[in-house]
C-alpha positions as CSV (number, residue, x, y, z in Angstrom):
1,M,-6.3,42.0,-5.2
2,T,-7.1,38.5,-3.9
3,A,-4.3,37.1,-1.7
4,P,-2.3,34.2,-3.1
5,S,-2.6,30.7,-1.7
6,L,-0.4,27.6,-1.4
7,L,-1.4,24.1,-2.5
8,W,0.5,21.5,-0.4
9,F,0.6,18.2,-2.2
10,R,0.9,15.2,0.2
11,H,-0.5,11.7,-0.7
12,D,-2.6,13.2,-3.6
13,L,-0.3,13.7,-6.6
14,R,-2.9,14.5,-9.2
15,L,-5.0,17.3,-10.6
16,A,-8.4,15.6,-11.2
17,D,-10.8,15.2,-8.3
18,H,-8.6,17.2,-6.0
19,A,-10.6,19.1,-3.4
20,A,-7.7,21.1,-2.0
21,L,-6.7,22.3,-5.5
22,H,-10.3,23.3,-6.3
23,A,-10.6,25.2,-3.0
24,A,-7.4,27.1,-3.7
25,L,-8.6,28.0,-7.2
26,A,-11.9,29.1,-5.8
27,E,-10.2,31.8,-3.8
28,G,-9.5,33.6,-7.1
29,G,-5.9,34.5,-6.4
30,P,-2.7,33.1,-7.8
31,M,-1.6,29.8,-6.4
32,L,1.8,28.1,-5.8
33,P,1.9,24.2,-5.7
34,I,4.5,22.7,-3.4
35,F,5.6,19.3,-2.3
36,V,7.7,18.9,0.9
37,L,9.8,15.8,1.5
38,D,9.7,15.7,5.3
39,E,11.5,12.4,6.2
40,A,12.2,13.5,9.7
41,A,8.5,13.8,10.4
42,A,7.7,10.4,8.9
43,G,10.5,8.7,10.8
44,D,10.4,4.9,10.4
45,H,7.5,5.4,8.0
46,A,9.3,7.5,5.5
47,P,8.9,6.0,2.0
48,G,10.8,2.7,1.6
49,G,13.0,1.9,-1.3
50,A,10.4,0.9,-3.8
51,A,8.1,3.8,-2.9
52,R,11.0,6.2,-3.3
53,W,11.4,4.9,-6.9
54,W,7.7,5.5,-7.6
55,L,7.6,8.9,-5.8
56,K,10.4,10.4,-7.9
57,R,8.6,9.5,-11.1
58,S,5.2,10.5,-9.8
59,L,6.5,13.9,-8.9
60,A,8.0,14.3,-12.3
61,A,4.6,13.5,-13.9
62,L,2.8,15.9,-11.6
63,A,5.3,18.7,-12.4
64,E,4.8,18.2,-16.1
65,A,1.0,18.2,-15.7
66,L,1.1,21.4,-13.7
67,A,3.5,23.1,-16.1
68,S,1.2,22.4,-19.0
69,R,-1.4,24.4,-17.1
70,G,0.9,27.3,-16.4
71,A,2.0,26.4,-12.8
72,P,5.4,25.4,-11.5
73,L,5.7,22.7,-8.8
74,L,8.0,23.9,-6.0
75,L,10.0,21.0,-4.4
76,A,11.4,21.3,-0.9
77,R,13.1,19.1,1.6
78,G,13.0,19.6,5.4
79,R,10.5,20.2,8.2
80,A,7.0,21.2,6.8
81,E,6.3,23.4,9.8
82,T,9.3,25.5,9.0
83,I,9.2,25.5,5.2
84,L,5.5,26.2,4.7
85,P,5.1,29.2,7.0
86,S,8.2,30.7,5.6
87,L,7.0,30.2,2.1
88,A,3.6,31.7,3.0
89,A,5.3,34.8,4.5
90,A,7.5,35.2,1.4
91,T,4.6,35.0,-1.0
92,G,1.9,36.7,1.1
93,A,-0.3,33.6,1.0
94,G,-3.0,33.6,3.6
95,T,-4.1,30.0,3.4
96,I,-2.3,26.7,2.7
97,H,-4.7,24.1,1.2
98,A,-3.8,20.4,1.6
99,G,-5.3,17.0,1.8
100,R,-6.0,15.5,5.2
101,A,-3.7,12.6,6.0
102,A,-4.5,9.8,8.5
103,E,-1.1,8.4,9.3
104,P,-0.1,9.2,13.0
105,W,3.0,11.0,12.0
106,A,1.2,13.0,9.3
107,R,-1.5,14.0,11.7
108,E,1.2,15.3,14.1
109,Q,2.8,17.1,11.1
110,S,-0.5,18.8,10.3
111,R,-0.9,19.9,13.9
112,R,2.6,21.5,13.9
113,V,2.0,23.2,10.5
114,H,-1.4,24.5,11.8
115,E,0.2,26.0,14.9
116,A,3.1,27.6,13.1
117,L,0.7,29.2,10.6
118,H,-1.8,30.3,13.2
119,D,0.9,32.1,15.2
120,A,1.6,34.1,12.0
121,G,-2.1,34.9,11.3
122,R,-2.4,32.3,8.5
123,K,-4.3,29.1,8.3
124,L,-4.1,25.5,7.1
125,A,-7.3,24.3,5.4
126,L,-7.5,20.5,5.1
127,H,-9.7,18.6,2.6
128,T,-10.7,15.1,1.7
129,T,-8.4,13.9,-1.1
130,T,-7.4,10.3,-0.5
131,L,-10.5,8.6,0.9
132,L,-14.3,8.2,0.1
133,R,-15.1,9.4,3.6
134,E,-12.9,10.8,6.4
135,P,-12.3,8.1,9.1
136,H,-13.8,10.2,11.9
137,A,-17.0,10.7,9.9
138,V,-18.1,7.0,10.0
139,A,-19.3,5.7,13.4
140,S,-21.6,3.0,14.7
141,G,-25.0,3.6,16.2
142,S,-23.4,4.1,19.6
143,G,-21.0,6.7,18.2
144,K,-18.0,4.5,18.5
145,P,-15.5,3.5,15.7
146,Y,-16.0,0.2,14.0
147,A,-13.8,-2.7,14.8
148,V,-15.2,-5.2,12.3
149,Y,-15.2,-4.8,8.5
150,T,-18.7,-6.0,7.6
151,P,-20.7,-3.6,9.7
152,F,-18.3,-0.8,8.7
153,A,-18.9,-1.6,5.0
154,K,-22.6,-1.6,5.5
155,A,-22.4,1.8,7.2
156,M,-20.4,3.2,4.3
157,L,-22.9,1.9,1.8
158,A,-25.8,3.4,3.9
159,L,-24.2,6.8,3.5
160,G,-24.9,6.6,-0.2
161,Q,-22.8,7.0,-3.3
162,P,-19.7,9.2,-2.9
163,G,-19.9,12.6,-4.6
164,D,-19.0,13.0,-8.2
165,P,-15.3,13.5,-9.0
166,L,-14.1,17.0,-9.7
167,P,-12.6,17.8,-13.1
168,A,-9.0,18.8,-13.5
169,P,-8.5,22.5,-14.2
170,D,-7.6,23.6,-17.7
171,R,-5.4,26.5,-16.5
172,I,-4.0,27.6,-13.2
173,A,-3.2,31.2,-12.2
174,A,0.3,30.6,-11.0
175,L,2.4,32.4,-8.4
176,D,6.1,32.6,-9.2
177,P,8.1,30.6,-6.7
178,P,10.8,32.3,-4.7
179,A,14.3,31.1,-5.1
180,G,15.6,28.2,-3.1
181,G,13.5,25.2,-4.3
182,E,15.1,21.8,-4.8
183,S,15.5,20.0,-8.1
184,L,13.9,16.5,-8.3
185,D,17.4,14.9,-8.3
186,A,18.4,16.9,-5.2
187,L,15.7,15.1,-3.2
188,A,17.8,12.0,-3.6
189,L,14.8,9.7,-3.8
190,Y,16.2,7.1,-6.1
191,P,18.7,5.6,-6.6
192,V,20.0,5.9,-3.1
193,P,23.7,6.7,-3.2
194,G,25.8,3.7,-2.5
195,Q,23.0,1.2,-3.0
196,P,22.4,-1.1,-5.9
197,D,19.8,-0.3,-8.5
198,W,17.5,-3.1,-7.4
199,A,14.4,-1.5,-9.0
200,A,15.8,-1.5,-12.5
201,G,13.0,-3.8,-13.7
202,F,10.2,-1.7,-12.4
203,A,9.8,0.6,-15.4
204,G,8.8,-2.3,-17.6
205,R,5.7,-2.9,-15.6
206,W,4.7,0.5,-14.1
207,Q,3.9,4.0,-15.3
208,P,3.8,6.2,-12.2
209,G,1.7,9.4,-12.5
210,E,-1.9,10.4,-13.1
211,A,-1.8,9.5,-16.8
212,G,-0.6,6.0,-15.9
213,A,-3.3,5.7,-13.3
214,T,-6.0,6.7,-15.8
215,A,-4.6,4.2,-18.3
216,R,-4.4,1.4,-15.8
217,L,-8.1,2.0,-14.8
218,A,-9.2,2.0,-18.4
219,R,-7.5,-1.4,-19.0
220,F,-9.2,-2.9,-16.0
221,L,-12.6,-1.6,-17.1
222,E,-12.1,-3.0,-20.6
223,G,-12.5,-6.6,-19.4
224,P,-10.7,-7.8,-16.2
225,V,-13.3,-6.2,-13.9
226,R,-16.0,-8.7,-15.1
227,A,-13.9,-11.7,-14.0
228,Y,-12.4,-10.1,-11.0
229,A,-14.4,-12.1,-8.4
230,E,-12.6,-15.3,-9.5
231,A,-9.5,-14.1,-11.4
232,R,-8.2,-11.9,-8.5
233,N,-7.3,-15.2,-6.7
234,L,-5.3,-16.6,-9.6
235,P,-1.7,-15.2,-9.6
236,G,-0.9,-16.8,-13.0
237,T,-3.4,-14.5,-14.7
238,E,-3.8,-10.8,-15.0
239,G,-6.8,-10.6,-12.9
240,S,-5.9,-7.7,-10.6
241,S,-6.5,-4.0,-11.3
242,G,-3.0,-2.9,-10.7
243,L,-4.3,0.3,-9.2
244,S,-3.0,-0.1,-5.7
245,P,0.2,2.0,-6.1
246,H,-1.7,4.7,-8.0
247,L,-4.1,4.9,-5.1
248,R,-1.3,4.9,-2.6
249,F,0.3,8.0,-4.1
250,G,-3.1,9.6,-4.9
251,E,-2.6,9.7,-8.6
252,I,-6.2,8.7,-8.8
253,S,-8.8,9.1,-6.2
254,P,-10.9,6.3,-4.7
255,R,-14.0,8.3,-5.7
256,Q,-12.9,8.3,-9.4
257,V,-12.3,4.5,-9.2
258,W,-15.6,3.9,-7.4
259,H,-17.7,5.7,-9.9
260,A,-15.9,4.2,-12.9
261,V,-16.2,0.7,-11.7
262,A,-19.8,1.1,-10.5
263,A,-20.8,2.4,-13.9
264,T,-19.6,-0.8,-15.7
265,A,-21.7,-3.9,-16.3
266,G,-19.2,-5.8,-14.2
267,G,-21.6,-7.8,-12.1
268,A,-20.1,-9.8,-9.3
269,G,-16.6,-8.7,-10.4
270,A,-17.4,-5.0,-9.9
271,E,-19.2,-5.7,-6.6
272,T,-16.2,-7.7,-5.3
273,F,-13.8,-4.9,-6.4
274,L,-15.8,-2.2,-4.6
275,K,-15.6,-4.3,-1.5
276,E,-11.8,-4.0,-1.8
277,I,-12.1,-0.2,-1.9
278,L,-14.1,-0.4,1.3
279,W,-11.4,-2.6,2.9
280,R,-9.0,0.1,2.1
281,E,-11.3,2.6,3.8
282,F,-11.7,0.3,6.8
283,S,-7.9,0.1,7.1
284,Y,-7.7,3.9,7.4
285,H,-10.6,3.9,9.8
286,L,-8.6,1.5,12.0
287,L,-5.4,3.5,11.7
288,W,-7.2,6.8,12.6
289,H,-8.8,5.4,15.7
290,R,-6.0,3.0,16.7
291,P,-2.7,4.8,15.7
292,E,-0.7,2.0,17.3
293,L,-1.9,-0.3,14.4
294,P,1.5,-0.3,12.5
295,V,3.6,-1.4,15.6
296,R,1.4,-3.1,18.2
297,C,-1.2,-5.9,18.1
298,L,-4.7,-4.6,18.4
299,R,-5.6,-7.7,20.5
300,P,-3.5,-7.1,23.6
301,E,-3.2,-10.8,24.5
302,F,-1.0,-11.2,21.4
303,E,1.7,-9.0,22.9
304,A,2.7,-12.1,24.9
305,F,2.8,-14.3,21.8
306,P,6.0,-16.5,21.9
307,W,7.5,-15.4,18.6
308,E,10.8,-17.1,17.7
309,E,12.9,-14.4,16.0
310,N,15.3,-16.0,13.6
311,P,17.3,-13.8,11.2
312,A,18.2,-16.8,9.0
313,L,14.5,-17.8,8.5
314,L,13.5,-14.2,7.9
315,R,16.2,-13.9,5.3
316,A,15.2,-17.1,3.5
317,W,11.6,-15.8,3.3
318,Q,12.7,-12.4,2.1
319,R,14.8,-13.9,-0.7
320,G,12.3,-16.4,-1.8
321,R,14.3,-19.4,-0.6
322,T,11.8,-21.1,1.8
323,G,11.3,-24.3,-0.3
324,Y,7.6,-23.5,-0.8
325,P,7.3,-22.6,-4.5
326,I,4.1,-20.5,-4.3
327,V,5.7,-18.4,-1.4
328,D,9.1,-18.1,-3.1
329,A,7.5,-17.1,-6.4
330,G,5.7,-14.3,-4.5
331,L,8.8,-12.9,-2.8
332,R,10.7,-13.0,-6.0
333,Q,7.9,-11.3,-7.9
334,L,8.0,-8.6,-5.2
335,W,11.8,-8.1,-5.5
336,R,11.7,-7.9,-9.3
337,T,8.5,-5.8,-9.8
338,G,7.8,-4.0,-6.5
339,W,4.4,-5.8,-6.2
340,M,3.1,-9.2,-5.1
341,H,-0.2,-10.8,-6.0
342,N,-2.8,-10.3,-3.3
343,R,-3.6,-14.0,-2.8
344,V,0.1,-14.8,-2.6
345,R,0.6,-12.0,-0.1
346,M,-1.8,-13.8,2.3
347,I,-0.1,-17.2,1.7
348,A,3.4,-15.7,2.2
349,A,2.4,-13.7,5.3
350,S,0.8,-16.8,6.9
351,L,3.9,-18.9,6.3
352,L,6.1,-16.2,7.9
353,V,4.0,-15.6,11.1
354,K,2.7,-19.1,11.6
355,H,5.0,-21.8,10.1
356,L,8.1,-19.8,10.7
357,M,6.9,-18.1,13.9
358,Q,8.4,-14.7,12.9
359,P,6.7,-11.5,14.2
360,W,4.3,-9.9,11.8
361,Q,6.1,-6.6,12.2
362,A,9.2,-8.1,10.4
363,G,7.1,-9.0,7.4
364,A,5.3,-5.6,7.4
365,A,8.7,-3.9,7.5
366,W,9.9,-5.9,4.5
367,F,6.7,-5.1,2.5
368,W,7.1,-1.5,3.5
369,D,10.5,-1.3,1.9
370,T,9.9,-3.4,-1.2
371,L,6.3,-2.7,-2.3
372,V,5.5,0.2,-4.6
373,D,2.0,0.3,-3.1
374,A,3.3,0.3,0.5
375,D,0.4,1.9,2.3
376,L,0.7,2.2,6.1
377,A,-3.0,1.6,6.8
378,S,-3.5,-1.3,4.4
379,N,-0.1,-2.9,5.1
380,S,-0.6,-2.8,8.8
381,A,-4.2,-3.9,8.9
382,S,-3.6,-6.8,6.5
383,W,-0.6,-8.1,8.4
384,Q,-2.6,-8.0,11.6
385,W,-5.5,-9.8,9.8
386,V,-3.2,-12.6,8.7
387,A,-1.5,-12.8,12.1
388,G,-4.9,-13.0,13.9
389,C,-4.0,-10.2,16.2
390,G,-6.2,-7.4,14.7
391,T,-9.6,-6.3,15.8
392,D,-11.2,-8.0,12.8
393,A,-8.8,-10.8,11.9
394,A,-8.6,-14.3,10.5
395,P,-8.4,-16.6,13.6
396,F,-4.8,-17.5,14.4
397,F,-5.6,-21.2,14.1
398,R,-6.5,-20.7,10.4
399,V,-3.1,-21.7,9.0
400,F,-2.7,-21.6,5.3
401,N,-1.1,-24.8,3.9
402,P,1.2,-23.4,1.2
403,V,1.1,-26.6,-0.8
404,L,-2.7,-26.8,-1.0
405,Q,-2.9,-23.1,-1.6
406,G,-0.5,-23.4,-4.5
407,R,-2.4,-26.3,-6.0
408,K,-5.7,-24.5,-5.7
409,F,-4.8,-21.1,-7.0
410,D,-1.9,-22.0,-9.4
411,P,-3.0,-25.4,-10.5
412,E,-1.2,-25.4,-13.9
413,G,1.9,-23.7,-12.3
414,H,2.0,-20.7,-14.6
415,Y,2.9,-18.4,-11.7
416,V,5.5,-20.6,-10.0
417,R,7.2,-21.5,-13.3
418,R,7.6,-17.9,-14.2
419,W,9.2,-16.8,-10.9
420,V,10.9,-20.1,-9.8
421,P,12.4,-21.3,-13.1
422,E,14.8,-23.8,-11.5
423,I,11.9,-26.1,-10.9
424,A,9.9,-25.3,-14.0
425,K,10.3,-28.7,-15.6
426,L,8.6,-30.5,-12.7
427,P,5.2,-32.0,-13.5
428,D,2.2,-30.2,-12.1
429,A,1.6,-33.0,-9.5
430,H,4.9,-32.2,-7.8
431,L,5.5,-28.5,-8.6
432,H,4.1,-27.2,-5.3
433,S,5.9,-29.8,-3.2
434,P,9.2,-30.7,-4.8
435,W,10.4,-32.5,-1.7
436,E,7.7,-35.1,-2.2
437,A,8.7,-35.9,-5.8
438,P,10.4,-39.3,-6.5
439,D,14.1,-39.1,-7.2
440,L,13.6,-40.1,-10.8
441,V,11.1,-37.2,-11.3
442,L,13.5,-34.7,-9.8
443,A,16.4,-36.0,-11.9
444,G,14.2,-35.8,-15.0
445,A,13.4,-32.2,-14.3
446,G,17.1,-31.3,-13.5
447,V,16.3,-30.5,-9.9
448,R,18.7,-31.3,-7.1
449,L,17.0,-30.4,-3.8
450,G,19.3,-28.5,-1.5
451,R,21.4,-27.2,-4.4
452,D,19.2,-26.0,-7.2
453,Y,16.2,-25.4,-5.0
454,P,16.0,-25.6,-1.1
455,R,14.1,-28.1,0.9
456,P,11.3,-26.6,3.0
457,V,12.6,-24.6,6.0
458,V,10.0,-26.4,8.0
459,L,7.5,-29.1,6.8
460,P,3.9,-28.0,6.6
461,E,2.6,-30.3,9.4
462,E,5.4,-29.4,11.7
463,G,5.0,-25.7,11.2
464,R,1.2,-25.9,11.7
465,A,1.7,-27.9,14.9
466,R,4.2,-25.4,16.3
467,A,2.0,-22.5,15.5
468,L,-1.0,-24.0,17.2
469,A,1.0,-25.0,20.3
470,A,2.2,-21.4,20.6
471,F,-1.4,-20.1,20.2
472,A,-2.5,-22.5,22.9
473,T,-0.2,-20.7,25.4
474,L,-2.2,-17.5,24.9
475,R,-5.4,-19.3,25.6
476,K,-4.0,-20.8,28.7
477,G,-2.9,-17.4,29.7
478,D,-6.5,-16.1,29.2
479,A,-7.8,-18.9,31.4
480,A,-5.3,-18.1,34.1
């Protein structure tokens, strides 16, 4: 009789295009699926509040999909290197199949699980489940990792189309789980005891799980993909795919998305979207080769940047009370929905690190806790890009003017009026800079600056000048 195997779900909570699942089934023996919540291993990068809300529902959807195919999902909480070898011994499983994870803490977790299994004569088999290509499989002509996106993307495309997605199995020969598994509620993912239910509005926007990911992709392919090149920059329209949280939890694979989008007559929109998939791959490439990415500037000179940490300014930004409507709209959208429009993420991040001189790590930490698509590689790489301290970054002296950005990308104010309703009656000409509106205009719109809506925490020209002066100290340091 063929020995049983274990399937360890990590960042790949789906059944379709799951290489680890197919490898386990190919062994021919019964299989037991398991998910381990190992928060101690993740440390500071354990799922944040919004991600915990999503994870609970994603696991419920996965358990239902597995049950419909005859297999239970075993849930466990604790150290993976203890739980998995013990479970393998109890079931007689010789191999644990799992997806390869790129996060530094997850790589260390994989190492510990491998060693514990090896000592018991068992093995851990890792497979590609969350990326188009493994980060270590893409290298420059000199054999070194890439540090700039464009040549990385060209190298990825030169490797050819990713393989065809694997189908989901119709049935799974299941192994009965031993006693001792946790219930989903016992994982205490959400709501967190003693904390307010701040994610109460998420369910109206999101459908976590593989079925929700498939439906979201279908809606994107029905029309928005064709206008994506332009519409993705307009926060007042539904121009984004909405796939980022589904990709983050592996409810759909980038390979599935790539082939589906490439097969459409999407033109420039499809081409632009596929470049975003490659940016995600590049972020993981950076994280794999530069594991300090989430905490330290990749450009070492920025370690001496004169940040001016100010809890009051950070709090105003977090709560959408900066006095810049486009930024405040984004932070309020984030709090209410667990997501922020991509263009607004860049504007809001630029304001925090440049006009307000707050360290990018503070912004990254807030996004980590409040985004349903909080992804360690993409979140860290994107914040370093905006802050100008990454290997391939926007130059620090590129300071977004939030007023001009608002007027350019939300010209009719649909986005701002939705999320900052206290200034909704202002005319378009003054919507993105209320402090410049005449008193009669403010009165007519029922706006009292400093009471109904704050004045800017710093004026655009003052914030830009301060940021450039701080950057100049780095250049002087280089010269010295």
